[in-house]
NUVEX-557108 format. One record per residue (C-alpha): residue number from 1; residue in three letters; x, y, z. Coordinates in steps of 0.05 Angstrom, whole numbers, plus 5000, padded with zeros to 4 digits. Layout:
N
num->NUM&residuo->ALA&px->X&py->Y&pz->Z
...
This chain:
205
num->1&residuo->MET&px->3374&py->1849&pz->8927
num->2&residuo->SER&px->3424&py->1868&pz->8872
num->3&residuo->GLU&px->3479&py->1869&pz->8924
num->4&residuo->ALA&px->3462&py->1798&pz->8944
num->5&residuo->ILE&px->3463&py->1775&pz->8871
num->6&residuo->ILE&px->3531&py->1807&pz->8858
num->7&residuo->HIS&px->3558&py->1781&pz->8924
num->8&residuo->GLY&px->3536&py->1710&pz->8908
num->9&residuo->PHE&px->3562&py->1714&pz->8836
num->10&residuo->ILE&px->3632&py->1738&pz->8856
num->11&residuo->LEU&px->3637&py->1691&pz->8915
num->12&residuo->ALA&px->3616&py->1629&pz->8876
num->13&residuo->LEU&px->3661&py->1647&pz->8818
num->14&residuo->GLY&px->3721&py->1655&pz->8864
num->15&residuo->LEU&px->3709&py->1586&pz->8894
num->16&residuo->ILE&px->3696&py->1549&pz->8829
num->17&residuo->LEU&px->3755&py->1579&pz->8791
num->18&residuo->ALA&px->3805&py->1539&pz->8832
num->19&residuo->LEU&px->3834&py->1481&pz->8793
num->20&residuo->GLY&px->3808&py->1417&pz->8824
num->21&residuo->ALA&px->3786&py->1346&pz->8809
num->22&residuo->GLN&px->3715&py->1368&pz->8792
num->23&residuo->ASN&px->3736&py->1421&pz->8742
num->24&residuo->ILE&px->3789&py->1379&pz->8708
num->25&residuo->PHE&px->3741&py->1321&pz->8701
num->26&residuo->VAL&px->3687&py->1363&pz->8668
num->27&residuo->PHE&px->3738&py->1395&pz->8621
num->28&residuo->ASN&px->3767&py->1326&pz->8607
num->29&residuo->GLN&px->3701&py->1297&pz->8585
num->30&residuo->GLY&px->3684&py->1358&pz->8544
num->31&residuo->ALA&px->3749&py->1347&pz->8505
num->32&residuo->LEU&px->3745&py->1272&pz->8498
num->33&residuo->GLN&px->3672&py->1259&pz->8482
num->34&residuo->PRO&px->3656&py->1256&pz->8407
num->35&residuo->THR&px->3599&py->1306&pz->8413
num->36&residuo->PHE&px->3580&py->1359&pz->8464
num->37&residuo->THR&px->3515&py->1323&pz->8481
num->38&residuo->LYS&px->3555&py->1262&pz->8501
num->39&residuo->ALA&px->3587&py->1304&pz->8556
num->40&residuo->LEU&px->3520&py->1328&pz->8583
num->41&residuo->PRO&px->3516&py->1273&pz->8637
num->42&residuo->VAL&px->3579&py->1299&pz->8672
num->43&residuo->ILE&px->3559&py->1372&pz->8663
num->44&residuo->ILE&px->3488&py->1363&pz->8691
num->45&residuo->THR&px->3511&py->1317&pz->8747
num->46&residuo->ALA&px->3565&py->1365&pz->8771
num->47&residuo->SER&px->3517&py->1424&pz->8767
num->48&residuo->ILE&px->3462&py->1387&pz->8806
num->49&residuo->CYS&px->3513&py->1366&pz->8859
num->50&residuo->ASP&px->3536&py->1438&pz->8868
num->51&residuo->THR&px->3463&py->1461&pz->8871
num->52&residuo->PHE&px->3451&py->1409&pz->8925
num->53&residuo->LEU&px->3512&py->1429&pz->8966
num->54&residuo->ILE&px->3499&py->1503&pz->8961
num->55&residuo->THR&px->3426&py->1494&pz->8982
num->56&residuo->LEU&px->3447&py->1452&pz->9043
num->57&residuo->ALA&px->3500&py->1503&pz->9061
num->58&residuo->VAL&px->3452&py->1562&pz->9058
num->59&residuo->LEU&px->3400&py->1524&pz->9099
num->60&residuo->GLY&px->3453&py->1506&pz->9150
num->61&residuo->VAL&px->3438&py->1431&pz->9144
num->62&residuo->SER&px->3507&py->1411&pz->9120
num->63&residuo->LEU&px->3541&py->1447&pz->9178
num->64&residuo->ILE&px->3501&py->1405&pz->9228
num->65&residuo->VAL&px->3517&py->1340&pz->9190
num->66&residuo->LEU&px->3591&py->1355&pz->9186
num->67&residuo->SER&px->3594&py->1370&pz->9260
num->68&residuo->LEU&px->3588&py->1295&pz->9272
num->69&residuo->ALA&px->3659&py->1266&pz->9276
num->70&residuo->TRP&px->3640&py->1195&pz->9257
num->71&residuo->LEU&px->3603&py->1220&pz->9195
num->72&residuo->GLN&px->3664&py->1260&pz->9174
num->73&residuo->ILE&px->3707&py->1197&pz->9179
num->74&residuo->VAL&px->3657&py->1159&pz->9135
num->75&residuo->ILE&px->3654&py->1214&pz->9083
num->76&residuo->PHE&px->3729&py->1222&pz->9081
num->77&residuo->GLY&px->3740&py->1146&pz->9076
num->78&residuo->ILE&px->3690&py->1137&pz->9020
num->79&residuo->GLY&px->3717&py->1198&pz->8984
num->80&residuo->PHE&px->3789&py->1171&pz->8987
num->81&residuo->ILE&px->3768&py->1104&pz->8959
num->82&residuo->PHE&px->3725&py->1132&pz->8902
num->83&residuo->LEU&px->3775&py->1185&pz->8881
num->84&residuo->SER&px->3833&py->1135&pz->8882
num->85&residuo->TYR&px->3793&py->1088&pz->8837
num->86&residuo->MET&px->3771&py->1145&pz->8792
num->87&residuo->GLY&px->3844&py->1166&pz->8781
num->88&residuo->TRP&px->3864&py->1094&pz->8767
num->89&residuo->SER&px->3808&py->1086&pz->8716
num->90&residuo->ILE&px->3824&py->1150&pz->8679
num->91&residuo->TRP&px->3899&py->1136&pz->8680
num->92&residuo->ASN&px->3888&py->1066&pz->8650
num->93&residuo->SER&px->3844&py->1095&pz->8594
num->94&residuo->THR&px->3907&py->1130&pz->8569
num->95&residuo->LEU&px->3940&py->1065&pz->8551
num->96&residuo->SER&px->3906&py->1065&pz->8483
num->97&residuo->THR&px->3901&py->1122&pz->8434
num->98&residuo->SER&px->3834&py->1097&pz->8409
num->99&residuo->GLU&px->3780&py->1150&pz->8420
num->100&residuo->GLU&px->3730&py->1098&pz->8441
num->101&residuo->THR&px->3772&py->1073&pz->8499
num->102&residuo->SER&px->3785&py->1144&pz->8523
num->103&residuo->GLN&px->3711&py->1162&pz->8527
num->104&residuo->LEU&px->3672&py->1146&pz->8590
num->105&residuo->SER&px->3601&py->1121&pz->8585
num->106&residuo->ALA&px->3544&py->1163&pz->8612
num->107&residuo->LYS&px->3539&py->1117&pz->8673
num->108&residuo->LYS&px->3613&py->1125&pz->8689
num->109&residuo->GLN&px->3609&py->1200&pz->8678
num->110&residuo->ILE&px->3552&py->1205&pz->8727
num->111&residuo->THR&px->3585&py->1159&pz->8779
num->112&residuo->PHE&px->3652&py->1195&pz->8776
num->113&residuo->ALA&px->3620&py->1264&pz->8775
num->114&residuo->LEU&px->3580&py->1245&pz->8837
num->115&residuo->SER&px->3642&py->1220&pz->8873
num->116&residuo->VAL&px->3686&py->1279&pz->8855
num->117&residuo->SER&px->3631&py->1328&pz->8875
num->118&residuo->LEU&px->3599&py->1297&pz->8937
num->119&residuo->LEU&px->3656&py->1255&pz->8964
num->120&residuo->ASN&px->3708&py->1311&pz->8964
num->121&residuo->PRO&px->3707&py->1335&pz->9036
num->122&residuo->HIS&px->3751&py->1394&pz->9019
num->123&residuo->ALA&px->3701&py->1421&pz->8969
num->124&residuo->ILE&px->3643&py->1408&pz->9018
num->125&residuo->LEU&px->3678&py->1445&pz->9074
num->126&residuo->ASP&px->3692&py->1503&pz->9027
num->127&residuo->THR&px->3619&py->1507&pz->9008
num->128&residuo->VAL&px->3596&py->1504&pz->9080
num->129&residuo->GLY&px->3650&py->1550&pz->9108
num->130&residuo->VAL&px->3647&py->1603&pz->9054
num->131&residuo->ILE&px->3579&py->1603&pz->9020
num->132&residuo->GLY&px->3542&py->1579&pz->9083
num->133&residuo->THR&px->3572&py->1632&pz->9128
num->134&residuo->ASN&px->3563&py->1688&pz->9077
num->135&residuo->ALA&px->3490&py->1669&pz->9068
num->136&residuo->ILE&px->3478&py->1686&pz->9142
num->137&residuo->ASN&px->3482&py->1760&pz->9122
num->138&residuo->TYR&px->3416&py->1755&pz->9084
num->139&residuo->THR&px->3344&py->1737&pz->9098
num->140&residuo->GLY&px->3281&py->1727&pz->9057
num->141&residuo->PHE&px->3285&py->1745&pz->8983
num->142&residuo->GLU&px->3356&py->1770&pz->8990
num->143&residuo->LYS&px->3379&py->1702&pz->9015
num->144&residuo->LEU&px->3342&py->1669&pz->8957
num->145&residuo->ALA&px->3375&py->1716&pz->8907
num->146&residuo->PHE&px->3443&py->1702&pz->8937
num->147&residuo->THR&px->3432&py->1627&pz->8933
num->148&residuo->LEU&px->3406&py->1628&pz->8862
num->149&residuo->SER&px->3464&py->1671&pz->8840
num->150&residuo->CYS&px->3514&py->1621&pz->8869
num->151&residuo->ILE&px->3477&py->1563&pz->8835
num->152&residuo->MET&px->3475&py->1600&pz->8768
num->153&residuo->VAL&px->3550&py->1608&pz->8769
num->154&residuo->SER&px->3560&py->1533&pz->8777
num->155&residuo->TRP&px->3515&py->1515&pz->8718
num->156&residuo->LEU&px->3545&py->1568&pz->8672
num->157&residuo->TRP&px->3616&py->1549&pz->8692
num->158&residuo->PHE&px->3609&py->1474&pz->8680
num->159&residuo->PHE&px->3575&py->1484&pz->8612
num->160&residuo->GLY&px->3629&py->1535&pz->8593
num->161&residuo->LEU&px->3685&py->1489&pz->8617
num->162&residuo->ALA&px->3659&py->1431&pz->8575
num->163&residuo->ILE&px->3650&py->1476&pz->8514
num->164&residuo->VAL&px->3723&py->1500&pz->8519
num->165&residuo->GLY&px->3745&py->1428&pz->8528
num->166&residuo->ARG&px->3705&py->1410&pz->8466
num->167&residuo->MET&px->3737&py->1466&pz->8425
num->168&residuo->ILE&px->3807&py->1445&pz->8445
num->169&residuo->GLY&px->3791&py->1372&pz->8433
num->170&residuo->ARG&px->3769&py->1386&pz->8362
num->171&residuo->VAL&px->3835&py->1422&pz->8346
num->172&residuo->GLU&px->3879&py->1365&pz->8370
num->173&residuo->THR&px->3862&py->1301&pz->8332
num->174&residuo->ALA&px->3927&py->1261&pz->8337
num->175&residuo->GLY&px->3910&py->1234&pz->8406
num->176&residuo->LYS&px->3976&py->1251&pz->8441
num->177&residuo->TRP&px->3948&py->1314&pz->8474
num->178&residuo->MET&px->3887&py->1276&pz->8497
num->179&residuo->ILE&px->3930&py->1223&pz->8529
num->180&residuo->ARG&px->3969&py->1277&pz->8567
num->181&residuo->LEU&px->3903&py->1308&pz->8589
num->182&residuo->ASN&px->3879&py->1242&pz->8617
num->183&residuo->LYS&px->3944&py->1232&pz->8655
num->184&residuo->LEU&px->3941&py->1303&pz->8683
num->185&residuo->SER&px->3868&py->1291&pz->8704
num->186&residuo->ALA&px->3887&py->1226&pz->8739
num->187&residuo->ILE&px->3946&py->1258&pz->8775
num->188&residuo->ILE&px->3904&py->1317&pz->8801
num->189&residuo->ILE&px->3850&py->1269&pz->8824
num->190&residuo->TRP&px->3902&py->1227&pz->8860
num->191&residuo->LEU&px->3930&py->1289&pz->8894
num->192&residuo->VAL&px->3860&py->1306&pz->8920
num->193&residuo->ALA&px->3853&py->1233&pz->8943
num->194&residuo->ALA&px->3921&py->1238&pz->8979
num->195&residuo->TYR&px->3899&py->1302&pz->9014
num->196&residuo->ILE&px->3834&py->1269&pz->9036
num->197&residuo->GLY&px->3874&py->1209&pz->9061
num->198&residuo->LYS&px->3917&py->1255&pz->9103
num->199&residuo->GLU&px->3855&py->1288&pz->9132
num->200&residuo->LEU&px->3825&py->1220&pz->9147
num->201&residuo->VAL&px->3887&py->1198&pz->9185
num->202&residuo->ASP&px->3886&py->1264&pz->9225
num->203&residuo->LEU&px->3812&py->1252&pz->9242
num->204&residuo->ILE&px->3825&py->1180&pz->9266
num->205&residuo->TRP&px->3888&py->1193&pz->9305
């Protein structure tokens, strides 16, 4: 069982370390929110989404769903629209140096975290292709240990990411660094949206 736990931990850590829209958004909110508790909506939402995707991947449900071509087109299309809007919203929030205009409400945090987590086909396919296929090696309690280990990494990572963002945000109070962070976040999210758009075109044509 210890082998399954270590395997799940290393595998999940390797996947989640990659710089992506989900990570940059959690870090962004950790840095911009006035208190750590104000960033909890994005942390918890991202963690729950990863828990959901990992569970589906281990059970094999997501693989069956993503085998439907029309459903892939729907997911890619919605993902492209949401991520494009998300990037636009974050970019526009940089037009003012006021802290209040740079902070997203709990509702927006949750909405954006859901979209960047569940409507990012690339992330979903990684979860299915990597975690789902590796889970096949285990059964019973070993599979449960592998799954819980992967889930634990996500929760610890997102809390840690927001904490680091919070620490950096407290050091820089002039606002210029925060504006640059928002712009970087928007650009990365747009790049993910562009990639999804390309995949959508490939699926249709």
